[in-house]
C-alpha positions in Angstrom: 2.5 -105.0 -165.2 3.6 -102.0 -167.2 7.0 -100.4 -166.7 7.0 -96.6 -166.7 10.1 -94.6 -167.6 11.1 -90.9 -167.7 13.7 -89.8 -170.2 15.5 -86.7 -171.2 17.3 -86.3 -174.5 17.5 -84.9 -178.0 15.0 -85.5 -180.7 17.0 -87.2 -183.5 14.4 -87.2 -186.2 11.5 -84.8 -187.1 8.3 -86.4 -185.8 6.5 -88.5 -188.3 2.7 -88.5 -188.7 0.4 -91.4 -189.3 -3.4 -91.7 -189.3 -5.0 -95.1 -189.1 -8.1 -96.1 -191.1 -10.2 -95.6 -188.0 -8.9 -92.0 -187.7 -6.4 -92.5 -184.9 -3.6 -90.0 -185.0 -0.1 -91.3 -184.3 3.3 -89.6 -184.3 6.7 -91.0 -183.6 10.4 -89.9 -183.4 13.8 -91.2 -182.4 15.2 -89.9 -179.1 18.9 -89.9 -178.2 19.6 -89.9 -174.5 23.1 -89.5 -173.1 24.0 -89.3 -169.4 26.7 -86.8 -168.6 29.5 -87.8 -166.2 32.6 -86.2 -164.8 35.9 -87.3 -166.3 38.5 -87.0 -163.5 41.3 -87.5 -166.0 40.2 -84.7 -168.2 38.8 -82.7 -165.4 35.5 -81.9 -167.2 32.0 -83.2 -167.8 31.6 -85.5 -170.8 28.7 -87.3 -172.5 28.4 -91.0 -171.7 27.1 -93.7 -173.9 24.0 -92.8 -176.0 20.8 -94.8 -175.6 18.3 -94.7 -178.4 14.5 -94.9 -178.1 11.6 -94.8 -180.4 8.9 -92.6 -178.9 5.3 -92.9 -180.0 2.4 -90.6 -179.2 -1.3 -91.1 -179.9 -4.5 -88.9 -180.4 -4.3 -85.3 -179.1 -0.8 -85.8 -177.8 0.3 -86.9 -181.3 -1.2 -83.8 -182.9 0.5 -81.5 -180.4 3.8 -83.3 -180.9 3.6 -82.6 -184.7 2.8 -79.0 -184.1 5.4 -78.4 -181.3 8.5 -80.5 -181.7 11.4 -80.5 -184.1 14.7 -82.4 -184.6 17.5 -81.1 -182.4 15.2 -80.0 -179.5 15.7 -81.3 -176.0 12.6 -82.9 -174.4 11.4 -84.8 -171.4 9.4 -87.9 -172.1 7.3 -90.0 -169.7 5.7 -93.2 -170.8 5.4 -97.0 -170.9 8.5 -98.9 -172.1 8.6 -102.1 -174.1 11.4 -104.0 -175.8 10.7 -105.2 -179.3 12.6 -107.7 -181.5 12.9 -106.9 -185.2 14.2 -108.4 -188.5 15.1 -106.7 -191.7 16.5 -109.1 -194.4 19.6 -110.7 -192.9 19.7 -108.2 -190.0 18.0 -108.5 -186.7 18.1 -106.9 -183.3 16.1 -105.3 -180.5 14.8 -101.8 -180.0 13.4 -100.0 -177.0 10.1 -98.3 -177.6 8.2 -95.8 -175.3 4.4 -95.2 -175.6 4.4 -91.6 -174.4 2.0 -90.4 -171.7 3.5 -86.9 -171.6 6.1 -85.0 -173.6 7.5 -81.5 -173.1 10.5 -79.3 -173.8 13.4 -79.6 -171.3 13.5 -76.1 -169.8 17.0 -76.6 -168.5 18.1 -75.8 -172.0 15.7 -73.1 -173.2 12.3 -71.4 -173.0 8.9 -72.5 -174.3 5.5 -70.9 -174.5 2.3 -72.9 -173.6 -0.8 -72.4 -175.8 -4.0 -74.0 -174.5 -6.6 -75.1 -177.0 -9.8 -73.1 -176.4 -13.2 -73.8 -177.9 -15.3 -70.9 -179.3 -17.7 -69.4 -176.8 -21.5 -69.6 -177.7 -23.1 -66.5 -179.1 -25.1 -64.4 -176.6 -28.2 -62.5 -177.6 -29.5 -59.1 -176.2 -30.0 -59.0 -172.5 -33.6 -58.3 -171.3 -34.2 -55.8 -168.4 -34.8 -57.3 -165.0 -38.3 -57.6 -163.4 -37.6 -54.4 -161.4 -36.8 -52.5 -164.6 -33.1 -52.3 -163.8 -30.3 -53.4 -166.0 -28.9 -56.9 -165.8 -25.7 -56.8 -163.7 -23.9 -58.9 -166.2 -24.8 -56.5 -169.0 -23.7 -53.4 -167.0 -20.5 -55.0 -166.0 -19.6 -55.9 -169.5 -19.9 -59.7 -168.9 -21.7 -61.8 -171.5 -22.8 -64.2 -168.9 -21.0 -67.2 -170.3 -17.3 -68.0 -169.9 -15.5 -69.6 -172.9 -15.6 -73.4 -172.7 -12.2 -75.1 -172.8 -11.4 -78.6 -173.7 -10.4 -80.7 -170.7 -6.9 -81.8 -170.1 -7.8 -85.3 -171.0 -6.0 -88.5 -169.9 -2.2 -88.7 -169.9 -0.5 -89.6 -173.1 -3.1 -91.3 -175.3 -6.0 -89.1 -174.1 -8.4 -87.1 -176.2 -8.7 -83.3 -175.9 -5.8 -82.2 -173.8 -3.1 -79.6 -173.3 -2.0 -77.3 -176.1 1.3 -77.3 -177.7 4.5 -75.7 -176.6 5.9 -73.2 -179.1 8.5 -74.3 -181.6 11.7 -73.5 -179.9 13.9 -74.5 -182.8 14.5 -70.9 -183.9 16.7 -69.9 -181.0 18.1 -70.8 -177.6 20.5 -73.4 -176.3 18.3 -76.3 -177.5 19.9 -76.1 -180.9 22.5 -78.8 -180.3 24.2 -81.4 -182.4 22.3 -84.7 -182.7 24.5 -87.8 -182.1 25.1 -89.5 -185.4 23.5 -92.9 -185.4 24.0 -93.4 -189.1 22.2 -92.0 -192.2 20.0 -95.1 -192.7 17.0 -94.9 -190.4 15.5 -98.1 -191.7 16.1 -100.3 -188.7 17.3 -99.9 -185.1 20.7 -100.8 -183.8 21.0 -104.3 -182.2 21.9 -104.0 -178.5 25.6 -103.4 -178.3 26.0 -102.7 -182.0 26.3 -99.3 -183.6 23.8 -99.6 -186.4 20.8 -97.8 -187.7 17.4 -97.6 -185.9 14.2 -99.5 -186.5 11.3 -98.4 -188.8 8.3 -97.0 -187.0 
């Protein structure tokens, strides 16, 4: 049984790229997710405890992540969650990883533009007259008789040809927010309950 989770949060590291020997594209980044709560003493909304996740994308989704997402942007992530133990020298702990099925900008905080990947249309030669000597309706209407082919949306998350990338929203808008400081060393994830650095990808 696979557990599915949906997260909202801030990208804490620029996405990293990896291509396996078989040509599989992989990208990953750290995600900081904090739930806001109302503090009755202060009379205002405050950020609760921050949860840290390693988000990994594959194939076309990985390529689109690299082209679309940057550190500091707010995103929504849906995927399969798993908890992994790790060791680094004398240190050890556990990290929560998400194999992403879908990733997008969180539009509560800003705007994004969708760009679909479109394949080139095949070349069309001269149109011959019809048997009755008239013009081909497609020719007179300005149509070339063949609509551009588009790549399918593909499977969720790890699929092949799929959706295009959202525009890089890092240049403006309210998604330029401070990323919670988890420490300068990104070599290993924090142990559960400990404020340490995150795990290697």
